[in-house]
C-alpha positions as CSV (number, residue, x, y, z in Angstrom):
1,M,-47.7,-12.3,14.3
2,S,-46.7,-13.1,17.8
3,K,-43.3,-14.7,18.5
4,Y,-43.3,-17.5,21.0
5,N,-40.5,-18.7,23.4
6,V,-40.1,-22.5,23.2
7,S,-38.4,-24.6,25.8
8,L,-37.8,-28.3,25.1
9,V,-37.0,-30.9,27.8
10,S,-35.6,-34.1,26.3
11,L,-35.4,-37.2,28.5
12,G,-33.9,-40.6,27.9
13,C,-31.3,-41.7,25.3
14,P,-29.4,-39.8,22.7
15,K,-31.8,-41.1,20.0
16,N,-34.5,-39.2,21.8
17,L,-32.3,-36.1,21.8
18,V,-31.9,-36.3,18.1
19,D,-35.7,-36.4,17.8
20,A,-36.0,-33.3,20.0
21,E,-33.4,-31.5,17.8
22,V,-35.4,-32.4,14.7
23,M,-38.5,-30.9,16.4
24,L,-36.7,-27.6,17.1
25,G,-35.4,-27.6,13.5
26,H,-39.0,-27.5,12.2
27,L,-39.9,-24.3,14.2
28,P,-39.3,-21.2,12.0
29,A,-36.9,-18.7,13.7
30,D,-39.1,-15.8,12.8
31,R,-41.9,-17.2,14.8
32,F,-40.3,-19.2,17.6
33,A,-37.3,-18.4,19.9
34,I,-35.6,-21.4,21.6
35,V,-35.0,-20.8,25.3
36,T,-33.4,-23.0,28.0
37,D,-35.2,-21.6,31.0
38,D,-38.7,-23.1,31.3
39,S,-39.9,-20.0,33.3
40,K,-39.3,-17.9,30.2
41,A,-41.2,-20.2,27.8
42,D,-44.6,-19.6,26.3
43,I,-44.5,-23.2,25.0
44,I,-42.9,-26.2,26.8
45,V,-42.3,-29.5,25.0
46,V,-41.4,-32.6,27.1
47,N,-39.9,-35.3,24.9
48,T,-40.4,-38.5,26.9
49,C,-38.8,-41.9,27.3
50,A,-40.9,-45.1,28.0
51,F,-38.3,-47.8,27.8
52,I,-38.7,-49.1,31.3
53,R,-40.9,-48.2,34.3
54,E,-38.3,-45.9,35.9
55,A,-38.1,-43.9,32.7
56,Q,-41.9,-43.7,32.5
57,E,-42.1,-42.4,36.1
58,E,-39.4,-39.8,35.4
59,S,-41.3,-38.6,32.3
60,V,-44.5,-38.2,34.3
61,E,-42.8,-36.4,37.2
62,T,-41.1,-34.0,34.7
63,I,-44.4,-33.3,33.0
64,L,-46.0,-32.5,36.3
65,E,-43.1,-30.3,37.3
66,V,-43.2,-28.2,34.2
67,A,-47.0,-28.0,34.4
68,D,-46.5,-25.7,37.3
69,H,-45.3,-23.1,34.8
70,K,-48.8,-23.2,33.3
71,K,-50.4,-22.5,36.7
72,N,-47.9,-20.0,38.1
73,G,-45.9,-18.7,35.1
74,R,-45.7,-17.6,31.6
75,C,-46.3,-21.0,29.9
76,K,-49.6,-21.2,27.9
77,L,-49.0,-24.4,26.1
78,L,-47.6,-27.8,27.3
79,I,-46.9,-30.5,24.7
80,V,-45.7,-34.0,25.5
81,S,-44.0,-36.0,22.7
82,G,-42.1,-39.2,22.1
83,C,-42.2,-42.7,23.4
84,L,-44.6,-42.2,26.3
85,P,-47.6,-40.9,24.3
86,Q,-46.7,-43.3,21.5
87,R,-47.4,-46.1,23.9
88,Y,-50.0,-44.7,26.3
89,Q,-51.8,-41.9,24.5
90,D,-55.3,-42.7,25.8
91,E,-54.3,-43.2,29.4
92,L,-52.2,-40.0,29.4
93,A,-55.0,-37.9,28.0
94,K,-57.2,-38.9,31.0
95,D,-54.5,-38.7,33.6
96,L,-52.7,-35.5,32.5
97,P,-55.3,-32.8,31.7
98,E,-52.5,-30.2,32.1
99,V,-51.1,-31.4,28.7
100,D,-52.6,-29.5,25.7
101,F,-51.7,-32.2,23.1
102,F,-49.5,-35.3,22.5
103,M,-47.1,-36.2,19.8
104,G,-45.7,-39.7,19.0
105,T,-42.3,-40.8,17.9
106,A,-43.0,-40.1,14.2
107,D,-44.5,-36.7,14.7
108,A,-41.4,-34.5,15.0
109,P,-41.7,-33.1,11.5
110,R,-45.4,-32.2,12.2
111,I,-44.8,-30.1,15.2
112,L,-45.4,-26.8,13.4
113,E,-48.6,-28.1,11.8
114,L,-49.9,-29.4,15.2
115,L,-49.0,-26.2,17.0
116,D,-50.8,-24.1,14.5
117,N,-53.8,-26.4,14.6
118,H,-54.0,-26.0,18.3
119,L,-53.4,-22.3,18.4
120,Q,-56.3,-22.0,15.9
121,G,-58.6,-24.1,18.2
122,E,-58.5,-27.3,16.2
123,Q,-58.0,-30.7,17.7
124,P,-54.7,-32.4,16.9
125,Q,-54.9,-35.6,14.9
126,E,-54.4,-39.0,16.5
127,I,-50.9,-40.3,17.0
128,G,-49.9,-42.4,14.0
129,L,-47.7,-45.4,13.3
130,P,-44.0,-45.1,14.2
131,D,-42.7,-44.9,10.7
132,Y,-40.6,-41.7,10.4
133,L,-36.9,-41.5,9.6
134,Y,-35.1,-38.3,9.3
135,D,-32.3,-37.7,6.7
136,H,-29.7,-35.1,5.8
137,T,-32.3,-32.7,4.4
138,T,-34.2,-32.6,7.7
139,P,-34.0,-29.3,9.6
140,R,-32.3,-29.9,12.9
141,V,-31.0,-27.7,15.7
142,T,-28.2,-29.5,17.4
143,S,-28.1,-29.0,21.2
144,S,-24.8,-30.8,21.9
145,P,-21.6,-28.9,22.4
146,F,-20.2,-27.5,19.1
147,Y,-17.4,-30.0,18.9
148,S,-19.6,-33.2,19.3
149,A,-22.8,-34.5,17.8
150,Y,-25.0,-37.6,17.6
151,V,-26.0,-38.9,14.2
152,K,-28.9,-41.5,14.1
153,I,-28.2,-43.9,11.3
154,A,-31.3,-46.1,11.7
155,E,-34.6,-46.1,13.5
156,G,-36.6,-48.9,15.1
157,C,-35.4,-52.5,15.7
158,A,-36.0,-56.0,14.4
159,N,-34.3,-58.0,17.2
160,H,-37.4,-58.5,19.2
161,C,-35.8,-59.2,22.6
162,S,-38.5,-60.5,24.9
163,Y,-38.3,-57.7,27.4
164,C,-38.2,-54.8,25.0
165,V,-40.9,-52.4,23.9
166,I,-38.8,-50.6,21.3
167,P,-40.3,-52.3,18.2
168,S,-43.8,-51.4,19.3
169,I,-42.8,-47.8,20.1
170,R,-40.5,-47.0,17.3
171,G,-41.3,-49.6,14.7
172,T,-39.2,-52.1,12.8
173,L,-35.7,-51.4,11.5
174,R,-35.4,-48.6,9.0
175,S,-32.0,-47.5,7.9
176,R,-30.9,-44.3,6.2
177,S,-28.9,-44.4,3.0
178,I,-25.1,-44.2,3.1
179,P,-25.1,-40.9,1.1
180,S,-27.6,-39.3,3.5
181,V,-25.5,-40.1,6.6
182,V,-22.3,-39.0,4.9
183,A,-23.9,-35.7,3.8
184,E,-25.1,-35.0,7.4
185,V,-21.7,-35.8,8.9
186,E,-19.9,-33.6,6.3
187,R,-22.2,-30.7,7.2
188,L,-21.6,-31.2,10.9
189,V,-17.8,-31.4,10.5
190,E,-17.8,-28.3,8.3
191,G,-19.6,-26.5,11.3
192,G,-16.8,-27.5,13.7
193,V,-17.8,-30.9,15.0
194,K,-14.8,-33.1,15.7
195,E,-16.5,-36.1,17.4
196,I,-19.4,-38.0,15.7
197,N,-21.3,-40.6,17.7
198,L,-23.2,-43.0,15.4
199,I,-26.3,-44.2,17.2
200,A,-29.2,-46.6,16.5
201,Q,-31.0,-49.3,18.5
202,D,-28.5,-51.6,16.8
203,V,-25.8,-50.0,14.7
204,T,-24.6,-53.4,13.4
205,A,-28.0,-53.9,11.8
206,F,-27.6,-50.8,9.6
207,G,-28.9,-51.6,6.2
208,A,-29.8,-55.2,7.0
209,E,-33.4,-54.8,5.9
210,H,-32.3,-54.2,2.4
211,G,-31.5,-57.9,2.1
212,N,-27.8,-57.7,1.3
213,G,-26.5,-58.0,4.9
214,A,-25.5,-55.2,7.2
215,E,-23.9,-52.1,5.6
216,L,-22.1,-50.6,8.6
217,T,-18.5,-51.2,7.3
218,A,-19.5,-49.7,3.9
219,L,-20.7,-46.6,5.7
220,L,-17.6,-46.4,7.9
221,R,-15.4,-46.6,4.8
222,E,-17.0,-43.4,3.5
223,L,-17.1,-41.6,6.8
224,V,-13.4,-42.0,7.5
225,K,-12.7,-40.1,4.3
226,I,-14.2,-36.9,5.7
227,D,-11.5,-34.2,6.3
228,G,-11.8,-32.6,9.7
229,L,-13.5,-35.6,11.4
230,V,-11.3,-36.7,14.3
231,W,-13.3,-39.2,16.4
232,L,-16.0,-41.5,15.1
233,R,-17.7,-43.6,17.8
234,L,-20.1,-46.6,17.5
235,L,-22.8,-46.9,20.2
236,Y,-25.2,-49.8,20.8
237,A,-23.7,-52.7,18.8
238,Y,-25.6,-56.0,19.0
239,P,-23.1,-58.8,19.8
240,D,-23.8,-61.1,16.9
241,G,-23.4,-58.2,14.5
242,I,-19.7,-57.8,15.3
243,T,-17.9,-59.2,12.3
244,D,-14.1,-59.6,11.8
245,E,-14.4,-57.1,9.0
246,L,-15.8,-54.5,11.4
247,L,-13.1,-55.2,14.0
248,D,-10.3,-55.0,11.5
249,M,-11.7,-51.7,10.3
250,I,-11.8,-50.3,13.8
251,A,-8.2,-51.4,14.4
252,A,-6.9,-50.0,11.2
253,E,-8.7,-46.6,11.0
254,D,-7.3,-43.9,13.4
255,K,-10.6,-41.9,13.2
256,I,-12.7,-44.8,14.5
257,C,-12.4,-44.8,18.3
258,N,-11.3,-48.1,19.8
259,Y,-14.5,-48.2,21.7
260,L,-17.6,-50.4,21.5
261,D,-20.9,-50.2,23.4
262,L,-21.8,-53.9,23.3
263,P,-25.0,-54.8,25.4
264,I,-24.9,-58.5,26.3
265,Q,-27.7,-58.3,29.0
266,H,-26.7,-61.6,30.8
267,I,-24.3,-64.6,30.7
268,D,-26.6,-67.5,31.7
269,D,-27.8,-69.5,28.7
270,H,-31.3,-70.1,30.1
271,I,-31.8,-66.4,30.8
272,L,-30.4,-65.4,27.4
273,T,-32.8,-67.8,25.7
274,A,-35.7,-66.5,27.6
275,M,-34.6,-63.0,26.6
276,N,-34.7,-64.1,22.9
277,R,-31.0,-63.1,22.5
278,R,-29.3,-64.7,19.6
279,I,-26.0,-65.5,21.4
280,D,-25.1,-67.8,24.3
281,E,-22.4,-67.7,26.9
282,A,-19.9,-69.5,24.7
283,G,-20.6,-67.1,21.9
284,I,-20.2,-64.1,24.2
285,R,-16.8,-65.4,25.5
286,T,-15.6,-66.1,22.0
287,L,-16.6,-62.7,20.8
288,L,-14.8,-60.9,23.7
289,E,-11.7,-62.9,22.9
290,R,-11.9,-62.0,19.2
291,I,-12.3,-58.3,20.0
292,R,-9.4,-58.2,22.5
293,T,-7.2,-60.1,20.1
294,R,-7.9,-57.9,17.1
295,I,-8.0,-54.6,19.1
296,P,-5.9,-55.0,22.3
297,E,-6.4,-51.3,23.3
298,I,-10.2,-51.3,22.9
299,T,-12.5,-50.0,25.6
300,L,-15.7,-52.0,26.0
301,R,-19.0,-50.9,27.5
302,T,-22.0,-53.2,28.1
303,S,-25.4,-53.3,29.8
304,L,-26.8,-56.0,32.0
305,I,-30.3,-56.8,33.3
306,V,-30.8,-58.2,36.8
307,G,-34.0,-59.7,38.1
308,F,-35.2,-61.1,34.8
309,P,-38.2,-63.4,35.4
310,S,-37.1,-66.8,36.8
311,E,-33.5,-65.6,37.4
312,T,-32.3,-67.7,40.3
313,D,-29.7,-66.9,42.9
314,E,-27.3,-69.3,41.2
315,Q,-27.9,-67.6,37.8
316,F,-27.2,-64.2,39.4
317,R,-24.0,-65.5,41.1
318,K,-22.9,-66.7,37.7
319,L,-23.4,-63.2,36.2
320,L,-21.7,-61.6,39.2
321,A,-18.7,-63.9,38.8
322,F,-18.6,-63.0,35.1
323,V,-18.5,-59.3,35.9
324,E,-15.7,-59.9,38.4
325,E,-13.6,-61.5,35.6
326,G,-13.1,-57.9,34.3
327,H,-14.2,-58.1,30.7
328,F,-15.6,-54.5,30.5
329,E,-14.2,-51.1,31.3
330,R,-17.7,-49.6,31.5
331,L,-20.9,-51.3,32.6
332,G,-24.5,-50.3,33.2
333,V,-27.1,-52.3,35.0
334,F,-30.9,-52.2,34.6
335,R,-33.3,-53.8,37.0
336,Y,-35.8,-55.8,34.9
337,S,-39.0,-53.8,34.3
338,R,-42.1,-55.8,33.5
339,E,-43.5,-54.1,30.5
340,H,-47.1,-54.8,29.3
341,G,-47.3,-56.4,25.9
342,T,-43.8,-58.0,26.0
343,P,-43.4,-61.8,26.0
344,A,-41.2,-61.6,29.2
345,A,-44.1,-60.1,31.1
346,K,-45.9,-63.4,30.9
347,I,-43.0,-65.5,32.2
348,K,-43.6,-67.1,35.6
349,G,-41.3,-66.3,38.4
350,Q,-41.2,-62.6,38.6
351,V,-38.4,-61.5,40.9
352,P,-39.3,-59.3,43.9
353,A,-38.2,-55.6,43.7
354,R,-35.9,-55.7,46.7
355,T,-34.1,-58.7,45.3
356,K,-33.6,-56.8,42.0
357,L,-32.2,-53.8,43.9
358,S,-29.8,-56.0,46.0
359,R,-28.5,-57.7,42.8
360,Y,-28.1,-54.3,41.1
361,K,-26.1,-52.9,44.0
362,R,-23.8,-56.0,44.1
363,L,-23.1,-55.9,40.4
364,M,-22.3,-52.2,40.4
365,K,-20.0,-52.6,43.4
366,A,-18.2,-55.4,41.7
367,Q,-17.8,-53.4,38.5
368,S,-16.5,-50.3,40.4
369,R,-13.6,-52.5,41.5
370,V,-13.0,-53.7,38.0
371,A,-13.2,-50.1,36.6
372,F,-10.8,-48.8,39.2
373,S,-8.3,-51.6,38.5
374,K,-8.4,-50.9,34.7
375,N,-8.1,-47.2,35.2
376,L,-5.0,-47.7,37.5
377,K,-3.3,-49.3,34.5
378,L,-3.6,-46.1,32.6
379,K,-1.4,-44.1,35.1
380,G,1.6,-42.7,33.4
381,R,0.2,-43.2,29.9
382,V,-0.5,-40.4,27.4
383,E,-4.0,-40.3,26.1
384,P,-5.9,-38.0,23.6
385,V,-8.4,-35.9,25.5
386,L,-11.2,-33.7,24.2
387,V,-11.4,-30.5,26.3
388,E,-15.0,-29.7,27.3
389,G,-14.6,-26.7,29.6
390,Y,-14.2,-26.1,33.3
391,S,-15.1,-28.5,36.1
392,E,-18.5,-28.0,37.6
393,E,-16.8,-28.1,41.1
394,T,-14.1,-25.5,40.4
395,E,-13.0,-23.2,37.6
396,L,-9.4,-24.0,38.5
397,L,-9.6,-27.3,36.7
398,L,-10.4,-28.0,33.0
399,R,-12.4,-31.1,32.3
400,G,-12.7,-33.3,29.2
401,R,-13.1,-36.8,27.9
402,S,-10.5,-39.3,26.7
403,I,-11.0,-41.2,23.6
404,R,-12.1,-44.1,26.0
405,Q,-15.1,-42.1,27.3
406,A,-18.3,-41.6,25.4
407,P,-20.4,-38.5,26.1
408,D,-23.0,-38.5,28.9
409,V,-22.5,-42.1,30.1
410,D,-18.8,-42.5,31.0
411,G,-16.6,-40.7,33.4
412,L,-14.5,-37.5,32.8
413,V,-10.9,-36.4,32.8
414,Y,-9.9,-33.6,35.1
415,I,-6.9,-31.5,33.9
416,T,-4.6,-30.2,36.6
417,A,-1.9,-28.6,34.5
418,G,-1.8,-27.0,31.1
419,K,-4.0,-24.8,29.0
420,A,-6.3,-25.6,26.1
421,D,-9.4,-24.2,24.3
422,V,-12.8,-25.9,24.6
423,G,-13.2,-28.3,21.7
424,E,-9.4,-28.9,21.4
425,I,-8.0,-32.4,21.4
426,V,-4.8,-32.6,23.4
427,D,-2.3,-35.2,24.6
428,L,-2.7,-35.7,28.3
429,K,-0.5,-37.7,30.7
430,I,-2.6,-39.6,33.2
431,T,-1.3,-38.9,36.8
432,D,-4.1,-40.3,38.9
433,T,-7.5,-42.1,38.7
434,S,-10.7,-43.0,40.5
435,E,-13.2,-45.7,39.6
436,Y,-14.6,-43.8,36.7
437,D,-12.6,-40.6,36.3
438,L,-9.1,-39.8,35.2
439,I,-6.7,-37.0,36.3
440,G,-3.9,-35.7,34.2
441,E,-1.6,-32.9,32.8
442,I,-1.5,-31.6,29.3
443,C,1.7,-32.5,27.6
444,E,3.8,-29.7,26.2
445,K,3.7,-29.5,22.4
């Protein structure tokens, strides 16, 4: 039987990356070899994102780029998976004849079956409902560095924000069991992982569909018992799910990073109501005060949306002033994307694209000043840093991430003195900073 080289291109968020790793895990090693160079692949899989229009456009551009390998290279089979075909299967089939077949967000465990069907000349089945949830028994090939991994604790979402397509693409909230998550983390840590990043569309909703309230703190109590686990990070926490119990646990447990990714989206009450968010300005301000009081050393990240339908200049200026107050060390901004099928798409007063771009730039410029100011306060301090290798600019400098920096989305630390192995966590004295990066020297042991 022939052995095929498979290359997988994963776009979008870490949740998508986990789906891609599950797909690779279902391909038997005696029949499929995983390669990172598309030009050497017999089969290319593009795992797509469709959260907003920019992500959709990036997905289509990537598909067309790799399709060149079918025309001019070794590739014989191009597969497109994930959010984009889950949402637009019929349209994609017409517009992208280069693609041999499509897979939805729940089809990762079926990749071998679908591949074999296609290789035997059979037509793949239609994309089904988004109802899949992997667990600790699921085969998975982790593609993250050996010292860090993402663990998805839930799938789907039940928040129904008016601008968001996630429930239609990934279904309603489905949480894994606590023993399943613990078993997966234990296996990863036994394999050398030191940093676990817990991810979901909303980690604070973990277990809420069971009817007994969220179970995140119960999960964390079990995870912190795992020997060898050093950093445990929470990503994507819905604001009204942040309880005092959770904050006290983060403050008390050394293994849980003093870091929260807390998307608030806006600060104006009218916009928040139109977004179908369950918190208002007063609630956001009270929450931020609670967090800073209980965990003074915490690093907060948020995401904001500019140009939401009907957003006025005055409402934007209010958001800009709020950012300038300096509540967040990290901040990402999205320009509102009008997504078909969402309630927000029907709201009157859609904001022109150039206005959204202008507001985006002004927010990011304001946050760069905030971030630089906050980083300056770290000069002279000693911080734990996870060493990740050499700088991409020069092999004379090691690089890494401090406990205040999540993988892929935050800045880096550049190490100007001292030696350490990749994957080692060292104490580093901060000697200089920029808006997003830190510079420092390893402290002598």
